[in-house]
SEPADO-117749 format. One record per residue (C-alpha): residue in one letter; x, y, z. Coordinates in steps of 0.2 Angstrom, whole numbers, padded with zeros to 4 digits, always signed. Example, Ala and Ser with C-alpha at 12.3 -4.5 7.8 and 13.67 -1.06 7.14 Angstrom:
// SEPADO-117749
A+0062-0022+0039
S+0068-0005+0036
This chain:
// SEPADO-117749
G-0004+0042-0152
A+0002+0052-0136
A-0007+0065-0129
T-0003+0083-0140
G+0011+0094-0132
W+0014+0083-0115
N+0024+0092-0102
F+0030+0085-0085
N+0029+0100-0075
S+0009+0104-0080
A+0007+0087-0080
F+0011+0086-0064
S+0003+0102-0060
Q-0014+0098-0066
A-0014+0079-0057
N-0010+0088-0041
Q-0024+0100-0045
T-0035+0086-0046
V-0030+0078-0030
A-0033+0093-0020
E-0048+0096-0027
S-0055+0079-0021
N-0045+0082-0005
G-0041+0064-0003
T-0060+0060-0007
H-0065+0048-0019
I-0085+0049-0026
I-0093+0037-0034
K-0105+0045-0047
A-0114+0040-0065
Y-0115+0052-0079
S-0135+0057-0082
T-0140+0057-0102
E-0135+0076-0103
E-0121+0075-0095
A-0114+0059-0104
E-0119+0070-0121
Q-0108+0084-0115
E-0094+0073-0112
R-0095+0065-0129
N-0097+0082-0136
S-0081+0089-0126
E-0071+0074-0131
S-0063+0082-0143
T-0057+0096-0135
Q-0039+0102-0127
P-0041+0101-0107
V-0036+0117-0101
I-0022+0116-0089
S-0025+0131-0076
G-0013+0137-0064
K+0002+0148-0064
Q+0012+0144-0081
P+0028+0156-0079
E+0034+0152-0060
Q+0026+0135-0062
F+0033+0122-0049
D+0048+0111-0055
Y+0042+0096-0051
L+0056+0086-0063
S+0069+0092-0051
G+0064+0078-0040
G+0058+0066-0054
K+0063+0058-0070
E+0052+0056-0087
L+0049+0039-0092
D+0041+0031-0108
L+0034+0015-0106
W+0022+0007-0115
Y+0013-0010-0114
T-0003-0017-0128
F-0017-0024-0121
D-0034-0031-0129
D-0043-0013-0132
F-0030-0002-0125
K-0014+0004-0122
L-0004+0008-0108
N+0007+0023-0106
I+0019+0027-0092
K+0024+0046-0095
G+0033+0049-0079
V+0037+0048-0059
C+0042+0061-0045
A+0045+0056-0027
D+0047+0064-0008
D+0052+0053+0005
Y+0035+0052+0010
M+0025+0050-0008
A+0028+0044-0025
Y+0017+0052-0037
V+0015+0043-0056
L+0006+0049-0072
F+0002+0037-0082
D-0011+0036-0099
I-0024+0023-0103
V-0023+0024-0124
F-0040+0017-0128
D-0040+0008-0147
E-0050+0021-0161
D-0061+0005-0163
F-0068+0003-0145
D-0081+0013-0140
Y-0074+0021-0122
S-0087+0035-0124
A-0097+0041-0107
K-0115+0034-0106
A-0128+0037-0095
G-0131+0029-0080
W-0114+0022-0081
T-0099+0029-0070
A-0085+0038-0080
W-0068+0026-0082
E-0059+0021-0065
V-0043+0012-0064
C-0037-0002-0052
T-0021-0002-0048
L-0011-0011-0029
A+0006-0002-0024
E+0020-0007-0015
A+0038-0003-0011
V+0054-0013-0012
D+0070-0012-0002
N+0083-0022-0013
S+0096-0020+0000
L+0086-0031+0013
D+0086-0050+0012
E+0065-0049+0019
Q+0055-0034+0018
P+0046-0028+0030
A+0029-0040+0035
L+0017-0027+0034
G+0026-0018+0018
M+0029+0000+0016
V+0015+0007+0008
G+0000+0014+0018
Q-0012+0021+0004
I-0013+0019-0014
G-0020+0036-0020
E-0027+0035-0037
N-0037+0048-0049
I-0041+0050-0065
I-0037+0066-0071
S-0044+0070-0086
Q-0052+0063-0103
E-0044+0069-0119
G-0054+0061-0133
N-0047+0040-0131
I-0035+0046-0119
L-0037+0045-0100
H-0026+0053-0089
C-0022+0045-0074
C-0011+0047-0059
V-0007+0035-0044
S+0002+0041-0026
P+0007+0029-0015
K+0013+0034+0000
M+0024+0029+0014
F+0022+0022+0031
S+0029+0039+0043
E+0046+0027+0045
Y+0051+0025+0030
T+0059+0034+0012
W+0057+0031-0006
A+0073+0036-0009
G+0083+0022-0016
K+0067+0010-0015
T+0060+0002-0031
L+0042+0006-0033
V+0031-0010-0038
L+0015-0006-0048
D+0003-0020-0052
F-0010-0013-0064
K-0027-0024-0063
S-0041-0017-0075
V-0049+0000-0081
G-0065-0002-0079
R-0085+0007-0078
F-0100+0002-0070
V-0118+0006-0066
P-0120+0010-0049
G-0131+0000-0035
K-0148+0006-0033
S-0147+0010-0016
E-0132+0010+0000
K-0141-0005+0005
D-0141-0015-0009
D-0128-0029-0009
M-0124-0028-0027
Q-0113-0013-0031
Y-0116-0011-0046
Q-0130-0018-0058
D-0118-0019-0074
K-0101-0017-0077
Q-0087-0016-0090
E-0070-0022-0086
L-0054-0022-0097
L-0040-0032-0090
F-0021-0029-0089
G-0017-0046-0096
E-0025-0063-0088
D-0015-0062-0071
G-0013-0041-0073
L+0003-0031-0075
H+0017-0030-0064
V+0030-0014-0068
E+0045-0010-0057
I+0051+0009-0058
P+0069+0011-0047
I+0068+0029-0036
D+0085+0028-0043
F+0084+0046-0046
P+0086+0061-0035
I+0071+0064-0026
F+0063+0080-0018
E+0075+0086-0002
T+0066+0086+0015
T+0070+0100+0029
T+0069+0093+0048
W+0066+0103+0063
E+0074+0095+0078
I+0060+0103+0092
N+0058+0091+0106
Q+0045+0102+0115
P+0032+0098+0127
T+0013+0101+0123
D-0004+0094+0130
L-0012+0083+0118
A-0031+0086+0126
A-0031+0103+0119
N-0039+0091+0105
E-0056+0090+0107
W-0057+0072+0102
N-0041+0068+0113
R-0050+0076+0128
L-0064+0067+0127
Y-0057+0051+0125
Y-0042+0051+0137
G-0049+0065+0151
G-0043+0082+0155
E-0021+0080+0151
L-0012+0070+0137
P+0007+0076+0140
A+0017+0074+0124
T+0032+0079+0117
V+0033+0086+0098
K+0050+0077+0094
Y+0051+0084+0074
F+0043+0092+0061
S+0050+0090+0043
A+0044+0096+0025
T+0048+0094+0007
P+0040+0106-0007
L+0023+0092-0008
S+0022+0086+0010
W+0026+0086+0028
R+0031+0074+0042
I+0028+0075+0061
Y+0033+0066+0075
V+0025+0067+0093
E+0029+0056+0108
A+0016+0052+0122
D+0015+0044+0138
T+0006+0029+0133
S+0006+0017+0150
D-0013+0021+0151
F-0018+0017+0134
S-0025+0001+0128
K-0018-0009+0112
G-0027+0000+0098
D-0029+0015+0106
A-0023+0031+0095
Y-0023+0051+0097
C-0026+0065+0085
I-0014+0077+0081
D-0020+0093+0074
V-0006+0104+0065
D-0008+0119+0058
V+0006+0123+0046
R+0012+0143+0044
A+0023+0152+0032
G+0023+0170+0039
D+0006+0174+0041
K-0002+0162+0029
T-0008+0145+0034
L-0004+0132+0020
E-0017+0121+0014
I-0017+0104+0015
I-0025+0088+0009
S-0035+0080+0022
G-0025+0061+0024
D-0028+0045+0037
G-0024+0052+0053
S-0009+0049+0061
N-0001+0030+0065
W+0010+0021+0076
I+0029+0024+0073
D+0036+0016+0087
D+0031+0011+0104
N+0034+0027+0109
G+0023+0038+0097
Q+0015+0044+0083
G+0018+0052+0068
E+0006+0058+0053
T+0011+0064+0036
R+0001+0076+0024
E+0002+0082+0007
F+0001+0101+0004
S-0013+0107-0009
Q+0000+0113-0020
P+0020+0114-0020
I+0029+0125-0007
N+0045+0130-0004
P+0050+0121+0015
G+0060+0138+0018
D+0046+0148+0017
I+0039+0138+0035
T+0039+0149+0049
A+0031+0140+0062
I+0018+0126+0066
T+0003+0124+0079
V+0002+0107+0086
C-0014+0104+0094
G-0017+0124+0100
K+0003+0124+0103
T+0012+0137+0092
F+0030+0131+0090
E+0043+0144+0080
L+0055+0136+0068
K+0073+0142+0067
């Protein structure tokens, strides 16, 4: 059965909190005997959903409830909901282990992990972009509630694309856990592995982003700045790196910036760092660490990042890019 008291907004809020707490990093750790026992004993308890309930952010305003079920040996998959902005799509799903399957935590073993692949398809094109549109997948296990594993995946677009009107393609590969190798120098990343497959060839699911996604607010900036204010840029490129901050945009979940620089002296593969602080009045908004910037076209680079918790783009008053502040009107 499905988890009790499923609520779209609470569930997404909890997923967002998990992603923010891991701050974009993925840590692999095996249970100690004591931890495994605690985990087994706590399995019957409901997860505590923290966060402010009454004024909770409305994830459903840019999302859609789903209830898709797929059955495999030893477990079922239940895809529960999706929400999206231009930059990222967020999907929540549950792995429901069969009651007669021993899913409980084991000493020396890692927690369960899910392996998925993601891509975007634009059905209006005859040919999809050669490199694909998705740059990063972002998988997280949010919590385990008895035999149910609450999971999320948040594929992120390369900066020049948007999720609006695309189809999100997820390929579910496996649910697994393992005994880590003894040292980092080990050829073997793991000594023993337990893996459950989504059928022989994996499961291919297409989710059309055919609902209104979160709106984007864009500020045209077109102002000069010197990227050499960033220490890494200065060490690499010398005293100055004149650039133009073209625009900044934000949704409740993420922001995006585009910066053009004179790259005539760059050699292939060169890139620059873009330090950004986003301010709402006298408060700097917390952001989750990301992948850094990437080339959007021959002239410049963009960077996209997630906010640690949903914001109102209307509250944003200024951004600071490599030490220079731009007031947003």
